[in-house]
C-alpha positions as CSV (number, residue, x, y, z in Angstrom):
1,M,107.9,109.7,68.9
2,I,106.8,106.3,70.2
3,L,103.8,106.2,72.6
4,G,103.8,103.8,75.5
5,I,100.5,102.0,76.2
6,D,99.6,100.0,79.2
7,L,96.7,97.9,77.7
8,G,95.1,96.9,81.0
9,T,92.2,94.5,81.9
10,T,90.1,97.2,83.6
11,Y,92.0,100.5,82.8
12,S,94.4,101.5,80.1
13,V,97.0,104.3,80.2
14,C,99.1,106.1,77.6
15,S,102.4,107.9,78.0
16,Y,104.8,109.9,75.9
17,I,108.3,111.4,76.2
18,D,108.2,115.2,76.6
19,E,110.7,117.8,75.3
20,N,113.0,117.2,78.3
21,G,113.2,113.5,77.7
22,E,110.8,112.6,80.6
23,P,107.8,110.3,80.5
24,Q,104.4,111.9,81.0
25,I,100.9,110.6,81.2
26,I,98.4,111.6,78.5
27,T,95.1,112.9,79.6
28,N,92.2,111.4,77.6
29,M,89.3,113.4,76.0
30,E,87.3,113.0,79.2
31,G,90.1,114.7,81.2
32,Q,91.2,111.5,82.9
33,R,94.7,110.0,83.2
34,T,93.3,106.4,83.0
35,T,90.7,105.0,80.5
36,P,88.4,102.1,81.4
37,S,89.1,99.2,79.1
38,V,85.4,98.9,78.3
39,V,83.8,99.0,74.8
40,Y,80.1,100.0,74.1
41,F,78.9,99.1,70.6
42,E,76.3,101.9,70.2
43,N,75.3,100.8,66.8
44,E,76.8,99.0,63.8
45,S,79.3,101.8,63.0
46,S,79.7,103.7,66.3
47,V,81.8,102.6,69.2
48,I,82.3,104.3,72.6
49,V,85.4,103.3,74.6
50,G,86.0,104.3,78.2
51,Q,84.0,105.8,81.1
52,T,80.7,106.2,79.2
53,A,80.9,102.6,78.1
54,K,81.6,101.5,81.6
55,E,78.5,103.4,82.9
56,N,76.3,101.4,80.4
57,S,77.8,98.0,81.2
58,I,74.8,96.8,83.3
59,C,72.0,98.7,81.5
60,C,73.2,97.6,78.1
61,P,74.9,94.3,78.8
62,A,74.3,92.9,75.3
63,D,76.3,95.7,73.7
64,V,79.1,96.4,76.3
65,V,82.1,94.3,76.8
66,S,84.8,94.6,79.5
67,A,87.9,92.7,80.6
68,I,88.5,91.5,77.1
69,K,92.2,91.1,78.0
70,N,91.3,87.9,79.8
71,H,90.0,86.4,76.4
72,M,93.1,87.3,74.3
73,G,94.4,84.1,72.5
74,E,90.9,82.5,72.6
75,K,90.2,82.1,68.9
76,D,86.6,80.8,69.5
77,Y,85.6,83.7,71.7
78,Q,83.2,86.1,70.0
79,F,81.3,89.0,71.6
80,V,77.9,89.2,69.8
81,T,75.9,92.5,70.1
82,S,72.2,92.9,70.2
83,F,72.2,93.8,66.5
84,G,73.9,90.5,65.6
85,Q,77.4,91.7,64.9
86,S,80.2,89.6,66.4
87,Y,83.7,90.8,67.4
88,T,86.9,89.0,68.3
89,P,89.1,89.9,71.3
90,E,91.6,91.3,68.8
91,V,89.1,93.7,67.3
92,I,87.8,94.8,70.7
93,S,91.4,95.4,72.0
94,G,92.1,97.1,68.7
95,L,89.3,99.6,69.3
96,I,90.7,100.4,72.8
97,L,94.1,101.0,71.3
98,R,92.5,103.2,68.6
99,K,90.8,105.3,71.4
100,M,94.1,105.6,73.3
101,V,96.1,106.8,70.3
102,T,93.3,109.1,69.0
103,D,93.2,110.8,72.5
104,A,97.0,111.0,72.5
105,N,97.1,112.8,69.2
106,Q,94.5,115.3,70.3
107,F,96.3,115.9,73.6
108,L,99.7,116.4,71.9
109,G,98.3,118.3,69.0
110,T,100.9,116.8,66.6
111,E,100.8,117.9,62.9
112,T,101.6,114.4,61.8
113,P,99.4,111.8,63.6
114,L,101.4,109.4,65.8
115,N,100.9,105.7,65.4
116,R,104.1,104.1,66.6
117,V,103.5,102.3,69.9
118,V,105.1,100.1,72.5
119,I,102.4,98.0,74.2
120,T,102.9,96.3,77.6
121,I,101.6,92.8,78.3
122,P,101.5,90.6,81.4
123,A,104.7,88.6,81.9
124,Y,102.8,85.3,82.1
125,F,101.1,85.8,78.7
126,T,101.3,82.8,76.4
127,D,102.4,82.8,72.8
128,A,98.8,82.9,71.7
129,E,98.0,85.9,74.0
130,R,101.1,87.8,72.9
131,T,100.3,87.1,69.2
132,A,96.7,88.2,69.7
133,T,97.9,91.5,71.3
134,E,100.2,92.1,68.3
135,N,97.3,91.4,65.9
136,A,95.1,93.9,67.8
137,A,97.7,96.6,67.1
138,R,97.7,95.6,63.4
139,I,93.9,95.7,63.3
140,A,94.0,99.1,64.9
141,G,96.2,100.4,62.1
142,L,99.2,101.0,64.5
143,E,102.9,100.3,64.0
144,L,103.8,98.1,66.9
145,V,107.5,98.8,67.5
146,R,107.8,96.2,70.3
147,T,105.9,94.7,73.3
148,I,107.4,94.7,76.8
149,N,106.3,92.8,79.8
150,E,104.5,95.0,82.3
151,P,106.8,94.3,85.3
152,T,109.9,94.9,83.1
153,A,108.5,98.3,82.0
154,A,107.8,99.2,85.7
155,A,111.4,98.2,86.7
156,L,112.8,100.2,83.8
157,Y,111.0,103.3,84.9
158,Y,112.0,102.9,88.6
159,A,115.6,102.2,87.7
160,V,115.8,105.3,85.5
161,K,114.0,107.6,87.9
162,S,115.8,106.4,91.1
163,K,119.2,106.2,89.4
164,L,119.6,102.8,91.1
165,E,123.0,101.3,90.5
166,H,122.9,97.8,92.0
167,A,119.8,96.1,93.4
168,N,117.5,93.1,93.3
169,I,114.0,94.4,92.7
170,L,110.8,92.4,93.2
171,I,107.8,93.7,91.1
172,Y,104.4,92.8,92.6
173,D,101.9,93.6,89.9
174,L,98.2,93.2,90.8
175,G,95.9,95.0,88.5
176,G,92.2,94.7,87.7
177,G,92.3,91.2,86.3
178,T,95.8,89.9,86.2
179,F,98.8,89.2,88.5
180,D,102.5,89.0,87.8
181,V,105.6,88.8,90.1
182,T,109.0,89.4,88.6
183,L,112.5,89.4,90.0
184,I,114.8,91.9,88.3
185,R,118.5,92.6,88.8
186,V,119.8,96.1,88.1
187,D,123.6,96.7,87.6
188,G,124.3,100.1,86.2
189,S,122.9,100.3,82.7
190,E,122.0,96.6,82.7
191,I,118.5,95.5,83.6
192,N,118.2,91.7,83.7
193,V,115.0,89.8,84.5
194,K,115.8,86.7,86.6
195,S,112.4,85.1,86.9
196,T,108.7,85.7,86.5
197,K,105.5,84.0,87.4
198,G,101.8,84.9,87.2
199,I,98.1,84.0,87.2
200,K,95.1,85.3,85.4
201,N,91.5,86.1,86.3
202,V,92.5,87.8,89.6
203,G,92.5,91.4,90.8
204,G,90.3,94.4,91.4
205,R,87.3,93.6,89.3
206,F,86.9,90.3,91.0
207,F,86.9,92.2,94.4
208,D,84.1,94.4,93.1
209,E,82.1,91.4,91.9
210,E,82.4,89.8,95.3
211,I,81.3,92.9,97.1
212,V,78.3,93.2,94.8
213,A,77.5,89.6,95.3
214,Q,77.4,90.0,99.1
215,I,75.1,93.0,98.9
216,H,72.9,91.2,96.4
217,D,72.5,88.3,98.7
218,Y,71.8,90.7,101.7
219,I,69.1,92.6,99.8
220,E,67.5,89.3,98.6
221,D,67.4,88.0,102.2
222,E,66.1,91.2,103.7
223,Y,63.7,92.4,101.1
224,D,63.1,89.4,98.8
225,V,64.3,91.6,95.9
226,D,66.6,90.3,93.2
227,L,68.7,93.3,92.0
228,E,69.6,91.4,88.8
229,D,66.0,91.6,87.7
230,E,65.5,93.9,84.7
231,E,63.5,96.5,86.6
232,Y,66.5,97.1,89.0
233,L,69.3,97.2,86.3
234,D,70.0,100.9,86.9
235,V,70.4,100.2,90.6
236,Y,72.6,97.2,89.9
237,Q,74.8,99.2,87.5
238,E,75.3,101.9,90.1
239,L,76.0,99.3,92.8
240,F,79.1,98.2,90.8
241,N,80.3,101.8,90.7
242,R,79.8,102.2,94.4
243,A,81.5,98.9,95.2
244,E,84.6,100.1,93.3
245,K,84.6,103.4,95.2
246,A,84.1,101.6,98.5
247,K,87.0,99.3,97.8
248,I,89.2,102.4,97.1
249,S,88.0,104.2,100.2
250,L,88.8,101.2,102.4
251,C,92.5,101.8,101.7
252,R,92.2,104.8,103.9
253,Q,89.1,104.2,106.1
254,E,88.0,101.4,108.4
255,K,84.5,101.1,106.9
256,A,82.6,102.3,103.8
257,I,78.8,102.9,103.5
258,I,77.2,101.7,100.3
259,P,73.7,103.1,99.6
260,I,71.2,101.1,97.8
261,R,68.0,103.0,96.6
262,T,65.0,101.6,94.8
263,G,61.4,102.6,94.6
264,E,60.6,100.1,97.3
265,F,63.3,100.7,99.9
266,K,66.3,102.6,101.0
267,E,69.2,100.7,102.5
268,S,72.8,101.4,103.4
269,Y,75.2,98.5,103.5
270,T,78.3,98.8,105.7
271,L,81.4,97.1,104.4
272,T,84.3,97.1,106.9
273,R,87.9,96.8,106.1
274,A,88.0,93.5,108.0
275,D,85.2,92.1,105.8
276,F,86.9,93.3,102.7
277,E,90.2,91.8,103.7
278,K,88.5,88.4,104.0
279,I,87.7,88.8,100.3
280,V,91.3,89.8,99.4
281,A,92.8,87.1,101.5
282,K,91.4,84.4,99.2
283,L,93.4,85.8,96.3
284,Y,96.5,86.9,98.2
285,K,97.5,83.3,99.1
286,R,97.6,82.4,95.4
287,T,99.8,85.4,94.7
288,E,102.1,84.6,97.7
289,Y,102.7,81.2,96.2
290,C,103.9,82.9,93.0
291,V,106.1,85.2,94.9
292,K,107.9,82.4,96.7
293,S,108.3,80.4,93.5
294,A,109.7,83.4,91.6
295,I,112.3,84.1,94.4
296,A,113.4,80.5,94.3
297,D,113.6,80.4,90.5
298,A,115.8,83.5,90.6
299,G,118.2,81.7,92.9
300,I,118.0,84.3,95.7
301,T,116.5,84.5,99.2
302,N,114.2,87.1,100.7
303,A,117.2,88.7,102.4
304,D,118.7,89.4,99.0
305,I,115.8,91.6,97.9
306,D,116.6,95.3,98.0
307,K,113.4,96.9,96.7
308,V,109.8,95.8,96.4
309,I,107.7,97.8,93.9
310,L,103.9,97.7,93.9
311,V,102.3,97.9,90.5
312,G,98.6,98.0,89.6
313,G,95.7,99.7,91.4
314,S,94.9,96.6,93.5
315,S,98.4,96.6,95.0
316,R,97.3,99.7,97.0
317,I,95.2,97.6,99.3
318,P,96.8,97.8,102.8
319,Y,96.3,94.1,103.5
320,I,98.5,93.3,100.4
321,E,101.3,95.5,101.7
322,Q,101.1,94.2,105.2
323,Q,101.2,90.6,104.1
324,L,104.1,91.2,101.7
325,T,106.1,93.0,104.4
326,A,105.6,90.1,106.7
327,L,106.6,87.6,104.0
328,L,109.6,89.4,102.6
329,G,110.9,91.3,105.7
330,I,111.0,94.5,103.7
331,A,108.3,97.2,103.3
332,P,107.2,98.0,99.7
333,S,108.4,101.2,98.1
334,H,105.9,104.1,97.5
335,E,108.1,105.9,95.1
336,V,106.0,105.2,92.0
337,N,102.4,105.6,91.0
338,P,101.0,102.0,90.7
339,D,98.5,103.0,88.0
340,E,101.0,104.9,85.8
341,V,104.4,103.3,86.2
342,V,103.9,100.6,83.5
343,A,102.8,103.1,80.8
344,M,105.7,105.5,81.6
345,G,108.1,102.5,81.5
346,A,106.8,101.6,78.1
347,A,107.4,105.2,76.9
348,L,110.9,105.0,78.2
349,F,111.4,101.7,76.5
350,G,110.3,103.3,73.2
351,K,112.8,106.1,73.8
352,Q,115.5,103.5,74.4
353,L,114.6,101.7,71.1
354,E,115.0,105.0,69.3
355,A,118.3,105.6,71.0
356,E,119.6,102.1,70.0
357,R,118.5,102.7,66.4
358,A,120.5,106.0,66.5
359,G,123.5,104.2,67.9
360,S,123.5,106.1,71.2
361,S,125.7,104.7,73.9
362,D,123.3,105.9,76.6
363,A,120.8,103.2,76.0
364,R,120.2,100.7,78.8
365,T,120.6,96.9,78.2
366,I,117.4,95.0,79.0
367,S,117.1,91.2,79.1
368,D,113.9,89.4,79.8
369,V,113.0,85.7,80.3
370,C,110.3,83.5,78.9
371,S,107.4,82.9,81.3
372,H,106.6,79.4,79.9
373,S,108.6,76.4,78.7
374,I,108.5,75.7,74.9
375,G,108.8,72.2,73.6
376,V,107.5,69.6,71.1
377,S,105.3,66.5,71.2
378,A,107.6,63.6,71.3
379,L,107.2,59.8,71.3
380,D,108.4,57.8,74.3
381,E,110.1,54.8,72.7
382,L,109.5,52.6,75.8
383,T,105.7,53.3,76.2
384,L,105.0,54.4,72.7
385,R,103.0,57.3,74.2
386,K,103.4,60.9,73.2
387,Y,104.7,63.4,75.8
388,N,105.7,67.0,76.2
389,R,109.5,67.3,75.5
390,I,110.7,70.6,76.9
391,L,113.4,72.3,74.7
392,I,113.4,75.8,76.2
393,K,112.8,76.0,79.9
394,R,110.8,78.6,81.7
395,N,112.8,81.6,82.8
396,T,115.4,81.2,80.0
397,T,116.9,84.5,79.0
398,L,115.6,85.9,75.7
399,P,116.2,85.6,72.8
400,A,116.5,81.8,73.1
401,V,117.3,79.2,70.5
402,T,117.2,75.4,70.5
403,C,117.8,72.8,67.7
404,L,115.9,69.6,67.2
405,P,117.7,67.2,64.8
406,F,116.0,64.6,62.7
407,R,117.0,62.0,60.1
408,T,114.8,61.4,57.2
409,A,113.3,57.9,57.5
410,S,112.8,57.2,53.8
411,E,114.0,58.2,50.3
412,N,112.4,61.5,49.1
413,Q,110.6,62.1,52.4
414,E,108.2,64.9,51.8
415,K,107.4,66.2,55.2
416,I,107.9,66.2,59.0
417,E,104.9,66.4,61.4
418,L,105.6,68.7,64.4
419,S,103.5,69.8,67.3
420,V,104.9,72.8,69.2
421,T,104.0,73.0,72.9
422,E,104.0,75.5,75.7
423,G,103.9,74.6,79.4
424,E,105.8,72.9,82.2
425,F,104.2,69.4,82.4
426,K,105.0,66.1,80.8
427,E,101.5,65.1,79.9
428,L,100.2,66.7,76.7
429,C,96.8,67.2,78.1
430,D,98.3,69.6,80.7
431,V,100.1,71.9,78.2
432,R,99.0,74.2,75.4
433,I,99.5,73.2,71.7
434,I,100.7,76.3,69.9
435,S,100.7,74.6,66.5
436,E,100.3,71.2,64.8
437,T,102.4,71.7,61.7
438,E,103.5,69.8,58.6
439,I,106.9,71.0,57.6
440,I,107.4,70.4,53.9
441,L,110.9,69.2,52.9
442,P,112.8,69.9,49.7
443,P,112.5,67.2,47.1
444,N,114.9,64.3,46.5
445,L,116.5,64.0,49.9
446,P,118.3,60.7,50.5
447,K,117.2,58.5,53.4
448,G,119.1,59.4,56.6
449,T,119.6,63.1,55.7
450,R,120.0,65.3,58.7
451,V,117.2,67.8,59.1
452,E,117.4,70.4,61.9
453,I,114.3,72.2,63.2
454,E,115.3,75.3,65.1
455,L,112.9,76.8,67.6
456,R,113.6,80.5,68.4
457,L,112.0,82.7,71.0
458,D,112.4,86.3,70.1
459,T,112.7,89.2,72.6
460,S,108.8,89.5,72.6
461,Q,108.6,85.8,73.6
462,L,107.1,84.8,70.3
463,V,107.9,81.4,68.8
464,H,109.6,81.1,65.3
465,L,110.5,77.9,63.4
466,W,113.5,77.5,61.1
467,L,114.2,74.6,58.9
468,R,117.9,73.8,58.1
469,I,119.4,71.0,56.0
470,P,123.2,71.3,56.1
471,A,123.9,68.7,53.4
472,V,122.1,70.8,50.8
473,N,122.9,74.2,52.3
474,Y,119.2,74.8,52.9
475,E,117.8,77.2,55.5
476,T,114.5,79.0,55.7
477,E,112.0,80.3,58.3
478,F,108.8,78.2,58.3
479,K,105.6,80.2,58.6
480,F,103.4,78.1,60.7
481,K,99.7,78.6,61.6
482,R,99.0,79.1,65.3
483,I,95.9,77.1,66.5
484,S,94.6,79.9,68.8
485,N,95.2,82.9,66.5
486,L,93.8,84.6,63.5
487,S,95.4,84.1,60.1
488,D,97.0,87.0,58.2
489,Q,94.0,87.0,55.8
490,E,91.5,87.3,58.8
491,I,93.6,90.1,60.3
492,E,93.6,92.0,57.0
493,K,89.9,91.6,56.7
494,L,89.2,92.8,60.2
495,T,91.6,95.8,59.8
496,G,89.5,97.0,56.9
497,L,86.3,96.3,58.8
498,I,87.0,98.6,61.8
499,A,88.8,101.3,59.7
500,D,85.4,103.1,59.1
501,Y,84.3,102.9,62.7
502,D,83.6,106.1,64.6
503,V,85.5,105.5,67.9
504,S,85.0,107.9,70.7
């Protein structure tokens, strides 16, 4: 069995396929269907993941880390605990994955522990972020069968459950810290992603922070009390929990009362839906731009959209649905659970991969697209300035291949210098450099020998480099080092490091 894991910014969810072939959500050890993506380093060998960790995030800020997903692909980021131990985003995500799989095995009661997983990732994730997620699975000791973009997983679940035959589906995915919009075409057993766009550092946790900031300022003005002072940390911690609950209740109510209690005063802060919608509106405009762009990139109009699917807990906010309905002229569907649909789609994808391996004709065909353009640093012969030369355009169907031919400039040329880029702009300062690589050539090549560098994007949207020299019948994959990711040696060391951790 392959488990489907939605590794979220604020909450993670795990799913499996039951004996009837249906996806089901796994309840964690705390009896909940979702697990906060929060890690509490209790000491040098004990780690707590989930609700208890979240409840200690303000009281023990030096030892609790959350929203680590927003740091994936940042090689220089380290979370340093109060006892001086440092952890990379890959290790922290690996600990969350360990918790999810440990809980799954206890829930299912399997004789042989399950460790094969499909992990979902935001569609907009870069090569560095995707590689970091794969490395997190390796560090956790899991067999990562495949990754799948979150909106694609959601669309797969919806297409299977609704038995939809022909439709254009827009997936609006607003979670705790990320946003994606994806246009998908369903034709029978074929699911084809047409376009995708996204932004990071947006979503539910930022709404919570804004609510808390408003209350903090109110209390400071009224009582001259700074709730961030150490003596009020327990009150401040509880305020985040109450802000989250108020946000959720405002989906049904016109106002929410948030109590603030200290030894010096008792106060109740009233947050109206109108006030909350002012907070949400700041973000929504950014997501609306992405929606319009994705529709245009897909080559369709609003009138061509047959279904709008809301994914992620923050998509439940009434203001979001109202604005989308006004924009698209179609009300979003409520046929799926926004919190769970991605994980269940991942489990279905795992089931499909097993069916494909078994040669089953029932498997659906899924094609995705790349969310970022891939290119190289090239020299402009007129200006003699380097620029970003795009070779694989954004929204190209995966897998994708492009060839970059060279001619050796001298006898016995030893190497070619190549910088692989990711992004849409011409200026190199505006794009990401995946790798700055020296490709070593075989010896004794004559001057003018044709050398072909092939860039390949696989179905997980990861970049591969191949070196081919037709004249000497030479072809090999070139293993390049990614600037923003750990090396194989570092991953192996970290895998051994966390193997002995007690994760609960």
